DRENGUNU-72062 format. One record per residue: residue number from 1; x, y, z of N, C-alpha, C in turn; chain; residue in one letter. Coordinates in nm, 4 decimals. Layout:
ATOM     k        nc1        nc2        nc3       cac1       cac2       cac3        cc1        cc2        cc3   c   r
ATOM   NUM          X          Y          Z          X          Y          Z          X          Y          Z   A   a
...
END
This chain:
ATOM     k        nc1        nc2        nc3       cac1       cac2       cac3        cc1        cc2        cc3   c   r
ATOM     1    11.0282    22.2858    11.5031    10.9056    22.3634    11.5331    10.8991    22.4082    11.6650   A   m
ATOM     2    10.9839    22.3433    11.7849    10.9972    22.3924    11.8748    11.0976    22.5170    11.8715   A   f
ATOM     3    11.1978    22.5214    11.8063    11.2925    22.5959    11.7913    11.2151    22.7401    11.7028   A   v
ATOM     4    11.1432    22.7388    11.6222    11.0552    22.8523    11.5540    10.9972    22.8938    11.6571   A   a
ATOM     5    10.8764    22.8200    11.7374    10.7694    22.8787    11.8411    10.8785    22.9421    11.9391   A   a
ATOM     6    10.9775    22.8829    11.9885    11.0856    22.9614    12.0930    11.1333    23.0808    12.0342   A   t
ATOM     7    11.1707    23.1159    11.9061    11.1956    23.2198    11.8505    11.0753    23.3275    11.8487   A   l
ATOM     8    10.9714    23.2711    11.7786    10.8526    23.3764    11.8008    10.8093    23.4200    11.9214   A   g
ATOM     9    10.8158    23.3434    12.0132    10.7586    23.3928    12.1642    10.8576    23.4834    12.2005   A   g
ATOM    10    10.9850    23.4426    12.1631    11.1019    23.5521    12.1939    11.0581    23.7057    12.1592   A   l
ATOM    11    11.0308    23.6759    11.9958    11.0282    23.8265    11.9391    10.8727    23.8919    12.0066   A   f
ATOM    12    10.7692    23.8157    12.0347    10.6619    23.8535    12.1012    10.6540    23.9248    12.2217   A   f
ATOM    13    10.7574    23.8612    12.3129    10.7790    23.9081    12.4565    10.8529    24.0166    12.4665   A   y
ATOM    14    11.0004    24.0353    12.3688    11.0545    24.1702    12.3626    11.0151    24.2439    12.2700   A   t
ATOM    15    10.9542    24.2274    12.1741    10.9290    24.3329    12.0560    11.0470    24.3462    11.9816   A   r
ATOM    16    11.1875    24.2689    11.9567    11.2713    24.3086    11.8951    11.3011    24.1769    11.8704   A   s
ATOM    17    11.3579    24.2436    11.7461    11.4193    24.0873    11.6486    11.5516    24.0543    11.6803   A   t
ATOM    18    11.6357    24.1354    11.7723    11.7828    24.1210    11.8185    11.7845    23.9734    11.9111   A   r
ATOM    19    11.7159    23.9376    12.0071    11.7285    23.8518    12.0573    11.7014    23.7303    11.9745   A   p
ATOM    20    11.5808    23.6994    11.8944    11.5475    23.6158    11.8282    11.6654    23.5732    11.7131   A   a
ATOM    21    11.7172    23.6944    11.6711    11.8167    23.6279    11.5705    11.9871    23.5819    11.6208   A   l
ATOM    22    11.9952    23.6492    11.7220    12.0772    23.5820    11.7961    12.0877    23.4317    11.8273   A   a
ATOM    23    11.9902    23.4329    11.8937    11.9379    23.2879    11.9331    11.9320    23.2082    11.7984   A   i
ATOM    24    11.8944    23.2210    11.6822    11.8975    23.1670    11.5294    12.0407    23.1482    11.5115   A   l
ATOM    25    12.0981    23.2273    11.5180    12.2559    23.2510    11.4843    12.3482    23.1316    11.5468   A   i
ATOM    26    12.2972    23.1109    11.6971    12.3697    23.0219    11.7788    12.3382    22.8809    11.7409   A   l
ATOM    27    12.1567    22.8801    11.6978    12.1581    22.7650    11.6903    12.1688    22.7269    11.5330   A   y
ATOM    28    12.2260    22.7771    11.4292    12.2288    22.7521    11.3049    12.4146    22.7090    11.3252   A   t
ATOM    29    12.4893    22.7414    11.4254    12.6294    22.7527    11.4354    12.6230    22.6399    11.5253   A   g
ATOM    30    12.5442    22.5557    11.5184    12.5727    22.4121    11.6302    12.5960    22.4544    11.7942   A   y
ATOM    31    12.5731    22.5498    11.8188    12.6176    22.5815    11.9741    12.5352    22.4952    12.0519   A   v
ATOM    32    12.4189    22.4544    12.0106    12.3219    22.3968    12.1211    12.3667    22.2880    12.1397   A   e
ATOM    33    12.4219    22.1894    11.9983    12.4532    22.0680    12.0395    12.5467    22.0397    12.0685   A   d
ATOM    34    12.6518    22.1462    12.1198    12.7747    22.1354    12.1862    12.7410    22.1339    12.3105   A   t
ATOM    35    12.6451    22.2112    12.3472    12.5876    22.2055    12.4797    12.5164    22.1315    12.5245   A   l
ATOM    36    12.4263    22.0689    12.4586    12.3933    21.9493    12.5014    12.4674    21.8348    12.5348   A   f
ATOM    37    12.5967    21.7986    12.4459    12.6693    21.7281    12.4980    12.7565    21.7268    12.6251   A   y
ATOM    38    12.8070    21.8820    12.6430    12.8891    21.9176    12.7635    12.8131    21.9183    12.9246   A   l
ATOM    39    12.6696    21.9352    12.8610    12.6059    21.9420    13.0237    12.5562    21.7848    13.0179   A   l
ATOM    40    12.5670    21.6970    12.9692    12.4949    21.5624    12.9557    12.5669    21.5089    13.0971   A   i
ATOM    41    12.6950    21.5254    13.1361    12.7373    21.4840    13.2892    12.6481    21.5331    13.3598   A   p
ATOM    42    12.5795    21.6246    13.3546    12.4778    21.7023    13.4675    12.3644    21.6477    13.4859   A   l
ATOM    43    12.3408    21.6089    13.3658    12.1866    21.5869    13.3423    12.1860    21.4262    13.3843   A   v
ATOM    44    12.2703    21.3666    13.3424    12.2536    21.2208    13.3441    12.1888    21.1482    13.4729   A   n
ATOM    45    12.2133    21.2262    13.5885    12.1280    21.1522    13.7161    11.9832    21.1815    13.7078   A   p
ATOM    46    11.9561    21.3039    13.6423    11.8139    21.2716    13.5907    11.7856    21.1993    13.4949   A   v
ATOM    47    11.8522    21.1669    13.3759    11.8093    21.0816    13.2935    11.7723    20.9651    13.3228   A   i
ATOM    48    11.8897    20.8956    13.4055    11.9051    20.7758    13.4491    11.7655    20.7294    13.5384   A   k
ATOM    49    11.7407    20.8260    13.6400    11.5722    20.8500    13.6950    11.5079    20.8098    13.6333   A   f
ATOM    50    11.4887    20.8975    13.4986    11.3329    20.8660    13.4180    11.3640    20.7247    13.3109   A   f
ATOM    51    11.4770    20.7276    13.3530    11.5166    20.5615    13.1968    11.5443    20.4622    13.2877   A   n
ATOM    52    11.4888    20.4252    13.3837    11.5175    20.2662    13.4108    11.6760    20.2741    13.4831   A   n
ATOM    53    11.7334    20.3580    13.5365    11.8785    20.3889    13.5676    11.9945    20.3377    13.4097   A   d
ATOM    54    11.9417    20.3901    13.3192    12.0002    20.3999    13.2023    12.0695    20.5385    13.1527   A   t
ATOM    55    12.2176    20.5869    13.1539    12.2363    20.6837    13.1462    12.2750    20.7072    12.9806   A   a
ATOM    56    12.2694    20.8323    12.9303    12.2884    20.8823    12.7994    12.4555    20.8482    12.8020   A   f
ATOM    57    12.4638    20.7866    12.6798    12.6079    20.7971    12.6171    12.6661    20.8130    12.4772   A   r
ATOM    58    12.7534    20.8287    12.4302    12.7963    20.8740    12.2807    12.8357    20.7686    12.2591   A   t
ATOM    59    12.7961    20.7318    12.0904    12.8759    20.6007    12.0432    13.0196    20.5699    12.0782   A   p
ATOM    60    13.0886    20.6948    12.1180    13.2428    20.6055    12.1149    13.2779    20.6151    12.3123   A   s
ATOM    61    13.1778    20.6632    12.3713    13.1878    20.6506    12.4966    13.2726    20.7860    12.5482   A   g
ATOM    62    13.3139    20.8735    12.4810    13.3578    20.9942    12.5056    13.2493    21.0903    12.5558   A   e
ATOM    63    13.3144    21.1892    12.6075    13.2031    21.3099    12.6333    13.1622    21.3799    12.5152   A   l
ATOM    64    13.2251    21.3970    12.4106    13.2107    21.4168    12.2776    13.1810    21.3343    12.1574   A   l
ATOM    65    13.0758    21.3086    12.0974    13.1112    21.2265    11.9544    13.1956    21.2631    11.8952   A   p
ATOM    66    13.2418    21.2072    11.7931    13.3119    21.2166    11.6833    13.2971    21.3116    11.5512   A   e
ATOM    67    13.1139    21.3017    11.5869    13.0569    21.4036    11.4634    12.9118    21.4526    11.5199   A   s
ATOM    68    12.9156    21.5562    11.4756    12.7745    21.5749    11.4767    12.7046    21.6453    11.3576   A   i
ATOM    69    12.5874    21.5799    11.3512    12.4726    21.5811    11.2030    12.3995    21.7431    11.2460   A   s
ATOM    70    12.3213    21.7258    11.3697    12.2435    21.8352    11.4005    12.1409    21.8507    11.3424   A   g
ATOM    71    12.0987    21.9835    11.2952    11.9679    22.0370    11.2289    11.9902    22.0042    11.0643   A   w
ATOM    72    12.1423    22.0131    11.0334    12.1630    22.0201    10.8796    12.1384    21.8768    10.8368   A   l
ATOM    73    12.1815    21.7691    10.9429    12.1967    21.6239    10.8905    12.0270    21.5899    10.9358   A   g
ATOM    74    11.9466    21.6317    11.0054    11.8249    21.6252    10.9869    11.7578    21.6546    10.8562   A   w
ATOM    75    11.7704    21.7628    10.8367    11.7097    21.8106    10.6917    11.7601    21.7512    10.5772   A   v
ATOM    76    11.9065    21.7195    10.5717    11.9735    21.6115    10.4675    11.8903    21.4907    10.4658   A   g
ATOM    77    11.8437    21.4362    10.5696    11.7686    21.2585    10.6020    11.6205    21.2998    10.5455   A   r
ATOM    78    11.5672    21.4180    10.5917    11.4278    21.4318    10.5277    11.4456    21.4265    10.3888   A   m
ATOM    79    11.4961    21.5354    10.3879    11.4479    21.6236    10.1814    11.5664    21.5039    10.1312   A   v
ATOM    80    11.6687    21.4887    10.1371    11.7774    21.4105    10.0318    11.7954    21.2269    10.0483   A   f
ATOM    81    11.7379    21.1901    10.2112    11.8052    21.0777    10.2346    11.9701    21.0231    10.2737   A   g
ATOM    82    11.9811    21.1528    10.2680    12.1380    21.1382    10.3095    12.1668    21.2063    10.4086   A   h
ATOM    83    12.2600    21.1437    10.5297    12.2618    21.2383    10.6571    12.3989    21.3239    10.6126   A   n
ATOM    84    12.3924    21.4480    10.6438    12.5131    21.5598    10.6562    12.5839    21.5726    10.8083   A   v
ATOM    85    12.7124    21.5040    10.8117    12.7386    21.5771    10.9635    12.9098    21.6050    10.9580   A   s
ATOM    86    12.9075    21.6740    11.0667    13.0461    21.7112    11.0616    13.1385    21.6773    11.1651   A   f
ATOM    87    13.2792    21.6751    11.1459    13.3517    21.6128    11.2692    13.3731    21.6928    11.3698   A   e
ATOM    88    13.3867    21.6659    11.5079    13.3859    21.7814    11.6153    13.4582    21.8760    11.5698   A   i
ATOM    89    13.5939    21.8926    11.5355    13.6714    21.9696    11.5172    13.6059    22.0744    11.4381   A   h
ATOM    90    13.5529    22.0524    11.3379    13.4921    22.1225    11.2345    13.3387    22.1894    11.3271   A   v
ATOM    91    13.2416    22.1425    11.3828    13.1849    22.2148    11.4668    13.2402    22.2664    11.5856   A   v
ATOM    92    13.3287    22.2799    11.6488    13.4023    22.3675    11.7389    13.4250    22.5071    11.6515   A   f
ATOM    93    13.4627    22.5109    11.5160    13.5118    22.5931    11.4148    13.3705    22.6965    11.4116   A   v
ATOM    94    13.2982    22.5923    11.3688    13.1437    22.6779    11.3558    13.1103    22.7252    11.4729   A   i
ATOM    95    13.0811    22.6820    11.6141    13.0624    22.7368    11.7203    13.1195    22.8657    11.7508   A   n
ATOM    96    13.2346    22.8640    11.7450    13.3280    22.9970    11.7366    13.2702    23.0978    11.6479   A   i
ATOM    97    13.2596    23.0616    11.4921    13.1877    23.1588    11.4003    13.0777    23.1916    11.4641   A   l
ATOM    98    13.0012    23.1529    11.4855    12.8475    23.1878    11.5767    12.8714    23.2644    11.6851   A   a
ATOM    99    12.9171    23.2037    11.7723    12.9428    23.2964    11.9004    13.0190    23.4458    11.8674   A   i
ATOM   100    13.1065    23.4356    11.7816    13.1942    23.5883    11.7571    13.0890    23.6602    11.6479   A   v
ATOM   101    12.9939    23.5918    11.5685    12.8940    23.6718    11.4904    12.8185    23.7366    11.5807   A   s
ATOM   102    12.7484    23.6589    11.7142    12.6552    23.7186    11.8129    12.6877    23.8299    11.8522   A   v
ATOM   103    12.8376    23.7859    11.9080    12.9087    23.9133    11.9945    12.9078    24.0586    11.8990   A   l
ATOM   104    12.9325    24.0388    11.7719    12.9284    24.1564    11.7002    12.8316    24.1812    11.7043   A   l
ATOM   105    12.7346    24.1149    11.6635    12.5894    24.1443    11.6139    12.4940    24.2213    11.7444   A   f
ATOM   106    12.5428    24.1861    11.8516    12.5105    24.2646    11.9772    12.5572    24.3650    12.0181   A   w
ATOM   107    12.6909    24.3667    11.9812    12.7811    24.5006    12.0079    12.7199    24.6109    11.8983   A   g
ATOM   108    12.6352    24.5848    11.8088    12.6253    24.6938    11.6550    12.4899    24.7820    11.7319   A   s
ATOM   109    12.4577    24.8945    11.6969    12.3379    24.9409    11.7125    12.1910    24.8949    11.7115   A   p
ATOM   110    12.1257    24.8770    11.8059    11.9940    24.8328    11.7718    11.8951    24.8922    11.6890   A   d
ATOM   111    11.8792    24.8426    11.6096    11.7855    24.9413    11.5018    11.6383    24.8704    11.4833   A   r
ATOM   112    11.6382    24.7468    11.5605    11.5114    24.6653    11.5205    11.4072    24.6614    11.6081   A   t
ATOM   113    11.4396    24.7713    11.7510    11.3057    24.7652    11.8415    11.1970    24.8577    11.7699   A   t
ATOM   114    11.0946    24.7881    11.8096    10.9569    24.8969    11.7594    10.9497    24.9806    11.8703   A   k
ATOM   115    10.8615    25.1099    11.8051    10.8282    25.1896    11.9260    10.6770    25.1959    11.9284   A   s
END
């Protein structure tokens, strides 16, 4: 719901579907999940402050987990009762495809702006 509200707000603010579609592609490509784990070391002091000196840690104790389920895992659990997850190297490939798609999409002429 947060993602849908953000995309809707972005569309109404810019009056263009281009930024909203770009963010949707990045979200679908697990880029936000990867950024979450990469930014944890920077925000862990804040997390510790609000969480009784307890920092966020991945189950393996490494910077990145062994697998990520993300939005597709959530849908799988809610609809089918089964978690769907991808190993981290697969997530990186999905990230790269999403980023390249957005760069190609952003480089094409904008025909979505309303006059």
